[in-house]
N, C-alpha and C positions, 0 to 999 in steps of 0.2 A: 943151468940154462934150459934143460928139458922141462924143469918144473915151471919156469917162467912161461915157456911156450905153451905148456899144458894149461896153465892158469889163463893165459891170453885167449886160448882156443875156447875154453869153457866160458869165459866172460863174453866172448864174441857170440857164442851159441846162445847164451842167455839173452843178450841184447837182441839178437835176431828173433828169438822166440817171443820176446816182449813186443817187438815191433810187429811181428806177424799177428799176435793177439790183439794189439791196438788196431791194426788194419782190419782185422775181422770184425771188431766191435764197430769201427767206423762204417764198414761196408754194411753191417746189419742196421746201423742207425740210418744210413743213407737210403737203404731199401724201405725202412719204416717211414722216413720222410717222404719218399716217393709215393708210398701208398696213401699217406695222409693228404698230400697235395692232390692226388687223384680224387680222393673222397671229397675234398673241399671243392674241387673243380666241378664235381658232379652234383653239388648242392648240399652236401652234408656239412653244414657250418658248425655242428657241435663237436666235430673231430678235433682232438688235441694231441700233441706229441709229449710224451713223458720223457724227461731227461734228468740224469743225475748230475750232481755238482762236478763230478770228475769227467763227464763226457766231453769229448773234444767238440762235439757239434751242439753243445747246449745253447750257445748264443744264437745259433741258427734256428734251433727248435723254439727258443723263447720268442724270437722275432716272428716266426711263422704263426705261433699261437696268438701273438698280439695282433697280427694282421687278420687272422681268422676272427678274433673277438671284435675288432673294429668293423670288419666287413659284416659280421652278423648283426652288430648294433645298427649299422646303416641300413641293412636289409629290413630289420624290424621297423625302423623309422619310416622307410619307404612304404612298407605294408600298411602302417598306421596312417600315413598320409593318404594312401590310396583309399583306405576305408573312410577317412574323413571326407574326401572328395565325393565318394559314393553317397555318404550321408548328406552331404551338401546338396547333391543333385536331388535326393529325395525331399529334402527340406525345400528346395526351390520349387519342386512340383506342387507342394502343399502351400507354401507361403507366398508364392507369386501367382501361379496359374489359377488357384481357387478364388482368391479375392479379386484378381484381375477380371475373371469371368463374371463375378458378381458385380464388380464396378461397371463393366460394359453393360450388363443387364439393367442396372439402375439408370445409366445415362441414356440408353435406348428408350426406356420407358418415358424419361423426361423429354427427349427429343421428339418422340412420336406423340406427345401430348396424351399419353395414356393416363397420366396422373396430372391433376391440376390443384391450384389453391394450396392449402396447408399440407396436403399429401405430397405435392410437388416439392414444397420447401423441405419436408422431411426427407424425401429421396435425395435432394441436393446435399443435405447435411450428412446423410449416411455415405453418399458417394465421396464427399470430401474427406470423411474419416478414413475410408478405405484407401483413398489416394495417398493420404499422409502416412498410413501404415506401410504401403508399398514403398513410398519414398524413404522411410526410416529403414526398411529392410534392405533396400538397394544400397543405401549409405553404409550400413553395417557390412554388407557383402563386399563392397569395394574396399573398405578398410581392412577386412580380413584377407582379401587377395593381395593387397599391397604389403601387408605385414608378412604374409606367408612367402611372398616372392622376394622379400628384402628390398622392395622398391620404395618403401615409405621414406620420405625425406623429413628430417626433423630440424627445426630452427629453435635452438635454445637461446633464450634471452633473459636478462635480468628483469624480472617482473614481480610486482607486488601481488602475491598469491591471494591476499585477503580481498583486494579490490577486484581481481579477476573472478574470484569465487562469488562475490556479490553480484557481479554482472551476469554470471551464468545463472545464478539462482533467480534473479529478477525475471528472466525469461520463463522460468518454471512455475512461478507463483500462479498465473492464471490457469495453467494446465493442472496444477494440484487442486486449485479451487473447483475447476470444472469436473475433476475426478472425485470431488467430495472428500478431499484429504485435509486434515488439519496439519499444520507444520510449525516447526520451530527452527530458527537459524541462529546460531551463536558464532559469529565471525568477529574476531578482534578488530577494533577500529584503527589500531596502530598499523603502520606499514611493516610488511615482512617480505623483503625482496629475496628472490632465489632464482637460480637458472632453471627455467622450465620451458617446454614447448607449449605455447598457449593452446594451440589446436588439439594437441594430445590431452592436455589436462581437461579441456572442455569436453572432449569425447569420454574421458574417464567418468566425470561426474554425470554427464548425460546418460551414459549406459546404466549407471547405478540407479539413478532416479527413475529412468524408464523401467528398469527391472522391478522396482518397488511398485510403481503404478500398475503394471501389467500383471505381475505374478504374485505379489505379496498377499492380496485379498485383505489388506488392512485399510485403515482410514486415518492413520497418524504416522508422520515421519519427522525425523529431526536430523540436522546436520550441525556438527560442532567442529571447530578448528582449534587445536591447541598447538602452541609453539614454544620452542626453547632455542638455545644457541646452535644446536646440532641439526634439528629437524622440525618439520611440520607434521602434525598428525590430524588427519581428517577422519571423523567418525560419523557414519551414516546409519541410522537405526530406523526400524519400522515396527509396528505392532501387529503384523500379519500372521499368517499361519506358520511361518518359520520354515526351516529346512530340516529334513529328516537326517538322522545320524548316518544313514547309509549313503545319502547323496552329498553330504557336506564336504567330504574329502575330494569330490570330483567336480564341483560346480565351476571351477576355473579351467577345466579341460575343454579343448575345442570340440564343438559339436556334441557335448555331453547333454543328453536328455533322458528323462525317464518318466514313467507315468505318474509318479507321486511327487515329482519335484516341482519347484517353482519354474523351472525352465521348460516344462513340458509344453507350455503354450508357445514357446518361442523357438528360435532356431539354434540355440546353443552357441552363439558367437559373441554376444555382448560382453559377458563376464570374462571370457578368455581374452578378448581384445583389450579390455581394461587392464588385466593382469600384465599383458605384454607391454602395454604403454607405460604402466607403472615401473616395470622392470627396466625399461629404456631410461627412466629417470633414476636408476639405481635404488629404487624404493621397493617396498613390499606391500601387498594387499592380502588381507586375511578376512575370513568370515567366521562368525560364531552364531550359534542359534540353538534354541531349545524348541523342539517341534511343538507348534501351537502357541508359541510365545514371542513371535517375531524374530528378526535377524539383525545382526550388527556387522557392518563392513568397516574395517579399519585400514586406512592407507597411511604409510609412513614414507615421507619424502625427505631425503637428506638435503640440507641447505647447500652443501658444496658437492658438486658432481665429481 
């Protein structure tokens, strides 16, 4: 009997010792968790909690780490968005105020009869071009704001993409000719119906063609459409100066501009908008280029959304 009591006492003491050890580890871990949470609260989003597989608080630690990672990701996205808006304001200052002031100057000269005859006609032509440039910029800006705020409304309908593409291209023919561009369009005559948002598809092509005319410095472009049972492929090429290897991975980023890129003359919105609109159609858009040898943009749109 005494042996059993002694065994029970020893076992009880061992259990108590084990529980005390566990409680101490838990208390240590809780103190560490408290310190980490305080650090995160104070803005140190890189702080993480290390936990072993046998730690009783490991699930809590993993959860806190996941929250910290998600919060850090959102914080980075917020900072990037703030930087994008700052760049947008800078772009507005250049792309709106400067040509607007110039436009007002031309119109005042015309209104005051400072210029007459052929010179007046030339002033009217220049003023018209500047007004169209501002109109294009404002349209791009509104498109960007709607996409960024999630307020863009899409209307997907079963549409013949070949017929729609021909209608879009028809409006660009006189613009290309006035810009001294040779062009080639290869669009199948057969009907190819797919669910697309007509306005978005029009904006995608318009942005890409506008990008070629303004930034490529070329004089020849081509658009080809290839189709199979799964998808439509739209390939747009030009013979311009191309895109440098450093710029190529970034040209679809919002507000991306650099001194040596095609986008340096623009506002860095057109290509990023095109990419987002293509993504809305569950498609992809890619660019390929050899600097000095033109560029190729390829759009893949699945037939079934």
